[in-house]
C-alpha positions as CSV (number, residue, x, y, z in Angstrom):
1,M,-11.9,-36.9,23.4
2,A,-12.3,-38.6,26.8
3,S,-13.2,-36.5,29.8
4,F,-10.0,-37.8,31.5
5,S,-7.7,-36.6,28.6
6,A,-6.2,-33.7,30.6
7,F,-5.5,-36.1,33.5
8,I,-3.6,-38.4,31.2
9,R,-1.6,-35.6,29.6
10,K,-0.5,-34.3,33.1
11,S,0.3,-37.7,34.5
12,P,4.0,-38.9,34.8
13,S,4.5,-41.6,32.1
14,A,6.0,-44.3,34.4
15,R,3.2,-44.0,36.9
16,L,0.5,-44.0,34.3
17,R,2.0,-47.1,32.7
18,A,2.1,-48.9,36.0
19,F,-1.5,-47.9,36.7
20,L,-2.8,-49.2,33.4
21,A,-0.7,-52.4,33.6
22,A,-2.2,-53.2,37.0
23,R,-5.6,-53.1,35.2
24,G,-4.6,-55.4,32.4
25,V,-3.8,-52.6,29.8
26,H,-0.5,-53.5,28.2
27,A,1.4,-51.9,25.4
28,E,4.1,-53.1,23.0
29,S,7.7,-52.4,24.0
30,D,8.0,-49.6,21.4
31,F,4.9,-47.7,22.6
32,D,5.6,-44.0,23.1
33,W,4.6,-43.0,26.6
34,S,6.0,-39.5,26.2
35,N,3.5,-36.6,26.4
36,D,5.9,-33.8,25.4
37,G,4.3,-32.1,22.4
38,R,2.0,-35.0,21.7
39,G,-0.6,-34.9,24.5
40,A,-3.6,-35.5,22.2
41,A,-1.8,-38.3,20.4
42,L,-0.9,-39.9,23.7
43,V,-4.6,-39.8,24.8
44,R,-5.8,-41.4,21.6
45,S,-3.1,-44.1,21.8
46,I,-4.1,-45.0,25.4
47,E,-7.8,-45.0,24.4
48,A,-6.9,-47.5,21.7
49,L,-5.1,-49.7,24.3
50,I,-8.2,-49.6,26.6
51,A,-10.4,-50.4,23.6
52,G,-8.7,-53.8,23.4
53,L,-10.2,-54.9,26.7
54,P,-13.5,-56.6,27.1
55,D,-16.5,-54.2,27.2
56,L,-17.1,-54.4,31.0
57,K,-13.4,-54.0,31.8
58,Q,-13.2,-51.0,29.4
59,D,-16.0,-49.3,31.3
60,A,-14.3,-50.0,34.7
61,V,-11.0,-48.6,33.6
62,K,-12.5,-45.5,32.1
63,A,-14.8,-44.9,35.1
64,E,-11.7,-45.1,37.4
65,L,-9.8,-42.6,35.2
66,E,-12.8,-40.3,35.2
67,L,-13.0,-40.4,39.0
68,L,-9.2,-39.7,39.3
69,A,-9.6,-36.8,36.9
70,E,-12.5,-35.4,39.0
71,L,-10.3,-35.6,42.1
72,A,-7.4,-33.7,40.5
73,S,-8.9,-30.4,41.7
74,D,-8.3,-28.0,44.6
75,D,-10.8,-29.8,46.8
76,G,-9.3,-33.2,45.7
77,I,-5.9,-31.9,46.7
78,G,-7.3,-31.0,50.1
79,G,-8.8,-34.5,50.5
80,V,-5.6,-36.1,49.6
81,Q,-3.7,-34.1,52.2
82,H,-6.1,-34.8,55.0
83,V,-6.5,-38.6,54.3
84,C,-2.8,-39.2,53.6
85,A,-1.7,-37.3,56.7
86,G,-4.0,-39.4,58.8
87,E,-2.7,-42.6,57.2
88,G,1.0,-41.6,57.5
89,V,1.5,-41.5,53.7
90,D,4.4,-39.3,52.8
91,L,3.6,-37.0,49.8
92,E,7.1,-35.6,49.3
93,G,8.7,-36.2,46.0
94,Y,5.7,-36.7,43.8
95,E,5.1,-34.8,40.5
96,G,1.7,-33.2,41.3
97,V,-1.7,-34.5,42.3
98,E,-2.1,-36.8,39.3
99,D,1.0,-38.7,40.3
100,I,-0.2,-39.0,43.9
101,L,-3.7,-40.2,42.9
102,L,-2.2,-42.8,40.6
103,M,0.1,-44.0,43.4
104,L,-2.8,-44.3,45.8
105,A,-4.8,-46.3,43.2
106,I,-1.8,-48.6,42.6
107,Q,-0.5,-49.2,46.1
108,F,-3.7,-49.1,48.1
109,D,-7.1,-50.7,47.7
110,R,-10.1,-48.8,46.6
111,V,-10.9,-47.5,50.1
112,M,-8.1,-44.9,49.9
113,I,-9.5,-43.3,46.8
114,D,-13.0,-43.5,48.2
115,R,-11.9,-41.6,51.3
116,V,-10.2,-38.9,49.2
117,Q,-13.5,-38.6,47.2
118,V,-15.5,-38.4,50.4
119,Q,-13.2,-35.8,51.9
120,A,-13.2,-33.7,48.8
121,S,-17.0,-33.8,48.8
122,Y,-17.1,-32.9,52.5
123,L,-14.8,-29.9,51.9
124,R,-17.2,-28.6,49.2
125,K,-20.2,-29.0,51.4
126,S,-18.7,-27.8,54.7
127,G,-20.7,-24.8,55.8
128,G,-23.5,-25.5,53.3
129,K,-27.1,-26.4,53.6
130,Q,-26.4,-30.1,54.3
131,W,-23.9,-29.4,57.0
132,A,-24.1,-28.5,60.7
133,R,-21.6,-28.2,63.6
134,F,-22.4,-29.1,67.2
135,Q,-20.5,-28.3,70.4
136,F,-20.4,-30.6,73.4
137,L,-19.6,-29.2,76.9
138,D,-16.0,-29.9,77.9
139,D,-17.0,-31.9,80.9
140,G,-14.1,-34.4,80.9
141,K,-16.4,-37.4,80.6
142,P,-15.1,-40.2,78.4
143,W,-16.3,-40.9,74.9
144,V,-16.2,-44.4,73.3
145,L,-15.4,-43.6,69.7
146,D,-13.3,-46.8,69.2
147,Q,-15.8,-49.2,70.8
148,Q,-17.1,-51.6,68.2
149,S,-20.4,-52.2,69.8
150,A,-21.1,-48.4,69.8
151,K,-20.2,-48.2,66.1
152,D,-22.6,-51.1,65.3
153,A,-25.4,-49.6,67.3
154,F,-24.9,-46.2,65.7
155,L,-25.0,-47.8,62.2
156,A,-28.2,-49.7,63.0
157,E,-29.9,-46.5,64.3
158,T,-28.9,-44.6,61.2
159,V,-30.9,-47.1,59.1
160,G,-33.8,-46.5,61.4
161,I,-33.6,-42.7,61.1
162,L,-33.9,-43.1,57.4
163,K,-36.9,-45.4,57.8
164,L,-35.4,-48.0,55.6
165,P,-36.1,-51.7,56.0
166,A,-33.7,-53.6,58.3
167,H,-32.5,-55.8,55.5
168,R,-31.0,-52.9,53.6
169,K,-27.2,-53.3,53.2
170,R,-25.1,-50.9,55.2
171,E,-21.4,-50.2,55.7
172,A,-19.4,-47.8,57.8
173,D,-15.9,-46.6,57.0
174,W,-14.2,-45.2,60.1
175,F,-10.8,-43.4,59.6
176,H,-8.7,-40.6,61.1
177,P,-8.0,-37.8,58.7
178,V,-5.8,-34.9,59.7
179,R,-7.2,-31.4,59.1
180,I,-4.5,-28.9,58.2
181,D,-5.2,-25.2,58.9
182,P,-4.3,-23.4,55.6
183,A,-3.1,-20.3,57.4
184,T,-1.0,-21.8,60.2
185,D,-0.4,-25.4,59.1
186,A,-1.6,-26.5,62.5
187,E,-2.8,-30.1,62.4
188,T,-6.0,-31.5,64.0
189,K,-6.5,-35.3,64.2
190,L,-10.2,-36.1,63.6
191,T,-12.3,-39.2,63.8
192,Q,-14.5,-39.5,60.8
193,A,-17.1,-42.0,59.6
194,T,-18.9,-42.3,56.3
195,I,-22.1,-44.3,56.5
196,Y,-23.2,-46.0,53.3
197,I,-26.8,-47.3,53.2
198,E,-28.6,-49.1,50.4
199,D,-31.5,-46.8,49.4
200,H,-34.6,-47.6,47.3
201,A,-33.8,-48.9,43.8
202,E,-34.4,-46.9,40.6
203,S,-35.4,-48.4,37.3
204,E,-33.6,-47.2,34.2
205,L,-33.0,-48.2,30.6
206,A,-29.6,-49.7,29.6
207,F,-28.3,-51.4,26.5
208,G,-28.2,-55.2,26.8
209,E,-26.7,-57.7,24.4
210,T,-29.2,-57.1,21.6
211,S,-31.5,-54.3,22.6
212,L,-32.6,-51.8,25.3
213,E,-33.4,-53.5,28.6
214,R,-34.8,-52.1,31.8
215,H,-32.3,-52.5,34.7
216,T,-32.6,-51.8,38.4
217,R,-30.0,-49.5,40.0
218,Q,-29.6,-49.6,43.7
219,K,-28.9,-46.1,45.1
220,V,-26.6,-45.4,48.0
221,L,-27.2,-42.8,50.7
222,E,-24.2,-41.2,52.5
223,V,-24.0,-39.8,56.0
224,G,-20.8,-38.1,57.1
225,V,-19.8,-37.6,60.7
226,V,-16.6,-35.8,61.7
227,C,-15.6,-35.6,65.3
228,D,-12.9,-33.5,67.0
229,P,-12.7,-35.3,70.4
230,K,-10.2,-32.8,71.8
231,E,-12.4,-29.8,71.2
232,R,-15.6,-31.8,71.7
233,I,-17.0,-30.8,68.3
234,V,-19.1,-33.0,66.0
235,E,-19.9,-32.0,62.4
236,I,-22.7,-33.8,60.5
237,C,-23.2,-33.7,56.7
238,A,-26.3,-35.4,55.4
239,K,-29.4,-34.8,53.3
240,G,-32.8,-34.4,54.9
241,G,-32.8,-31.1,56.7
242,H,-31.8,-30.0,60.2
243,K,-34.3,-32.3,61.9
244,I,-32.7,-35.4,60.4
245,R,-29.2,-34.1,61.3
246,E,-30.4,-33.6,64.9
247,K,-31.5,-37.2,65.0
248,Y,-28.1,-38.4,63.9
249,L,-26.6,-36.2,66.6
250,R,-28.8,-37.7,69.3
251,A,-27.8,-41.2,68.1
252,F,-24.1,-40.1,68.2
253,S,-24.6,-38.8,71.8
254,K,-26.4,-41.9,73.0
255,H,-23.8,-44.4,71.6
256,F,-20.5,-42.5,71.8
257,A,-20.9,-39.9,74.5
258,P,-23.6,-41.4,76.8
259,Q,-22.4,-39.6,80.0
260,S,-22.1,-36.1,78.4
261,T,-24.8,-33.5,78.4
262,P,-26.5,-32.9,75.0
263,P,-24.6,-30.6,72.7
264,V,-25.8,-27.4,71.2
265,Q,-25.6,-26.4,67.5
266,V,-23.0,-23.8,66.7
267,P,-25.1,-21.1,65.0
268,R,-24.2,-19.9,61.6
269,R,-22.6,-16.4,61.7
270,N,-24.9,-13.7,60.5
271,V,-23.7,-11.3,57.9
272,R,-23.6,-7.6,58.7
273,L,-24.6,-6.0,55.4
274,E,-25.4,-2.6,56.9
275,V,-21.7,-2.0,57.0
276,L,-22.0,-1.6,53.2
277,R,-24.5,1.2,53.5
278,K,-21.6,3.7,53.1
279,A,-18.7,3.1,50.8
280,P,-16.6,0.8,53.1
281,E,-12.9,1.0,53.6
282,L,-12.0,-2.6,52.8
283,T,-8.4,-2.6,54.1
284,T,-5.8,-5.0,52.9
285,V,-2.2,-5.6,53.8
286,P,0.7,-6.5,51.4
287,A,0.7,-10.1,52.6
288,D,-2.8,-10.5,51.2
289,R,-1.5,-10.1,47.7
290,I,-4.7,-8.3,46.7
291,E,-4.7,-5.6,44.0
292,R,-8.1,-4.2,44.8
293,V,-11.6,-5.1,46.3
294,E,-14.9,-3.8,45.0
295,V,-18.5,-4.0,45.9
296,S,-20.0,-5.2,42.6
297,S,-23.7,-5.6,43.5
298,L,-26.2,-4.7,46.2
299,S,-29.7,-6.0,46.6
300,F,-32.3,-4.1,48.6
301,R,-35.8,-4.9,49.9
302,S,-38.2,-2.3,51.1
303,T,-40.5,-2.5,54.1
304,E,-43.3,-2.6,51.6
305,G,-41.9,-5.6,49.8
306,A,-40.3,-3.9,46.8
307,F,-37.0,-5.4,45.5
308,L,-34.1,-3.6,43.8
309,M,-30.8,-5.0,42.6
310,V,-28.0,-2.7,41.4
311,E,-24.8,-4.1,39.7
312,K,-21.6,-2.3,38.9
313,R,-21.1,-2.2,35.1
314,G,-18.4,0.2,34.0
315,E,-14.9,0.7,35.3
316,D,-15.1,4.5,35.5
317,E,-17.1,4.7,38.7
318,T,-17.9,2.7,41.8
319,L,-21.3,1.2,42.6
320,Y,-21.7,3.9,45.2
321,Q,-20.9,6.7,42.8
322,F,-23.5,5.2,40.3
323,L,-26.2,5.1,43.0
324,K,-25.6,8.7,43.9
325,R,-25.5,9.9,40.3
326,R,-28.6,7.9,39.3
327,F,-30.9,8.4,42.4
328,G,-29.4,11.3,44.3
329,I,-31.0,11.7,47.7
330,A,-33.6,9.1,46.7
331,S,-30.8,6.4,46.7
332,P,-31.8,3.3,48.7
333,L,-28.6,3.8,50.6
334,Q,-30.0,7.0,52.0
335,T,-33.7,6.7,51.9
336,G,-35.4,5.1,54.9
337,G,-37.3,1.8,54.5
338,W,-34.7,0.1,52.3
339,H,-32.6,-2.8,53.8
340,I,-29.6,-4.4,52.2
341,V,-30.4,-8.1,51.8
342,A,-27.5,-9.3,49.6
343,A,-24.1,-8.1,48.3
344,T,-21.4,-9.3,46.0
345,L,-17.7,-8.6,46.6
346,R,-15.0,-9.1,44.0
347,I,-11.5,-9.6,45.4
348,F,-8.8,-9.2,42.7
349,K,-5.8,-11.4,43.7
350,A,-2.4,-10.3,42.3
351,P,-0.2,-12.7,40.2
352,R,2.0,-15.0,42.3
353,D,4.7,-17.6,41.7
354,G,4.3,-17.4,37.9
355,K,0.5,-17.9,38.2
356,R,-1.9,-15.3,36.7
357,G,-4.0,-13.2,39.0
358,H,-7.6,-14.2,39.5
359,V,-10.8,-12.9,41.0
360,L,-12.6,-14.3,44.1
361,T,-16.3,-13.5,43.9
362,V,-18.0,-13.7,47.3
363,T,-21.8,-13.4,47.7
364,L,-23.4,-12.6,51.0
365,R,-27.1,-12.8,51.8
366,T,-29.0,-12.2,55.0
367,P,-29.2,-13.6,57.5
368,N,-26.3,-16.0,57.2
369,T,-25.7,-17.3,53.6
370,T,-22.4,-16.9,51.8
371,S,-20.8,-18.4,48.7
372,V,-17.5,-18.8,50.7
373,P,-18.0,-22.6,51.3
374,N,-17.9,-23.2,47.6
375,K,-14.3,-22.0,47.4
376,T,-11.2,-24.2,48.1
377,E,-10.3,-24.7,51.7
378,A,-7.4,-22.3,51.6
379,E,-9.5,-19.6,49.8
380,R,-12.4,-20.2,52.2
381,A,-10.2,-19.5,55.2
382,F,-8.6,-16.5,53.5
383,V,-12.0,-15.0,52.7
384,F,-13.4,-15.6,56.1
385,D,-10.4,-13.7,57.6
386,L,-11.1,-10.8,55.3
387,L,-14.8,-10.7,56.1
388,E,-14.0,-10.7,59.8
389,R,-11.4,-7.9,59.3
390,W,-14.0,-5.9,57.4
391,Q,-16.6,-6.5,60.1
392,L,-19.0,-8.2,57.7
393,L,-19.6,-11.2,59.9
394,D,-20.9,-11.4,63.5
395,P,-18.1,-12.6,65.9
396,P,-18.3,-16.3,66.6
397,P,-19.9,-17.3,69.9
398,T,-17.6,-18.5,72.7
399,K,-18.2,-21.9,74.3
400,A,-19.5,-20.1,77.4
401,E,-22.0,-18.2,75.3
402,L,-23.2,-21.3,73.6
403,F,-23.9,-23.2,76.9
404,E,-25.2,-20.1,78.8
405,V,-28.6,-20.6,77.1
406,V,-28.7,-24.3,77.9
407,E,-27.9,-23.8,81.6
C-alpha cells in the first residue's frame, strides 16, 4: 500500500476530493469517499483513480501526497503554525493537520508547502551540527533586511562562498514566520530566507520508454538564514562546517548590517554530567505530568583511556544500586580517574487528554551534545527547562558576557 495511505485515511473527505480534483483526478458521482470502517478500501480506490492519469501526472500527484504525508508530523505541525502565523492564515476550524495541509495545497501556490517543509526541517536541525546562532551588539544602528539590492548581493556572495560557477541557477525565498514559544505562547516575528542554489549534477539510471537510460539529475543546495531583528540574533543552518557558516555570517553582516560591529557566536551550553556522580534528585512538579525519571545509562572514560558503559536493565534496582552492588568501592562513580562522558535519561510522561503515556529519552554527551534537538519543538523546550532545573546545563551567557571578550 502507498506510503501516503495513512494520510488519506485521516484526511476529511471533502478536502481530499477537492485536492484531487484540482490535479485532474475525478471520480464518478457514486464514488464512496467515506473512510469510516473502510480506510484500506478507500486508499485502494483512490490509487485506482490516480492510475487513470498519464504516467508523469501520476508520479507528480503521488509525490505531492507523499510530501504532505511527511509533513503531517510534529515538526510539520510546528512548521505550519510558524508559516501560517506569519502569513496571517487562520487555522481555526480545521480537522487536523491533514486538513490544513490539503487546504494550503489547494488555496496557495507551491511556495506555502515549500515553506512549511523548510520550516519543519529547520525545527529538526535547530541546535544540531549544521546550525549556529550569532548575537549582534544592540547598538541601535539600522539594518537593511528589506533592501532588494542587499538581498541580491547576499545571494550572489552565497554562490561565491560555495565556489560554484556564476551561471548556476539560484533563488531566494524571503518570508516572515512567527515563532511561537511552546511554554508561554509568546510570538516573535522573524525574517527568514531560504537560499536555493543549483549544485553539481549527478548521473543516475532511470527507466526510459523502452529500456534503462542514464539521466542527469541537478542537485540543489539549501542555506537557511533566520533573523530576529529585535533581539539582533541571526541563526544559520547550512552544510559545510562552522567555517562556511561564518562566511555566510560575514556576508550577512556586510550586506544587511554594514554599520554594526561583527557579531559573536552564541556558544553551545556545556552539559554538567558530574552532577550525576551521585544519585541525583531529579525533582518534578505536578504540572510536568511526569510519572518518574531515571538515569538509564552512564558512560565513563578513564585518564588512561579506558572506556566503560553501564546500562540499567532490570526494574528492581537503579543504575546506582547496580554499580554499588557490582563494583563496591571500585565503582567508577567513587574511584578517582574516571570521568562521566555521556548519560541517558528516561522521562516517563503520564497519560494526558486520552493519549497514552510515553517516554522521552534524552542523551547527553560532553562537552555540549544532546539528543534534545531531535525532539519536537514543544518537547525540546520542555526538556531544556528540566535540564536547567536539574542543573545539568551550564547557564546561558548574557549579552554582556558575550561581548565582554570582544571588547
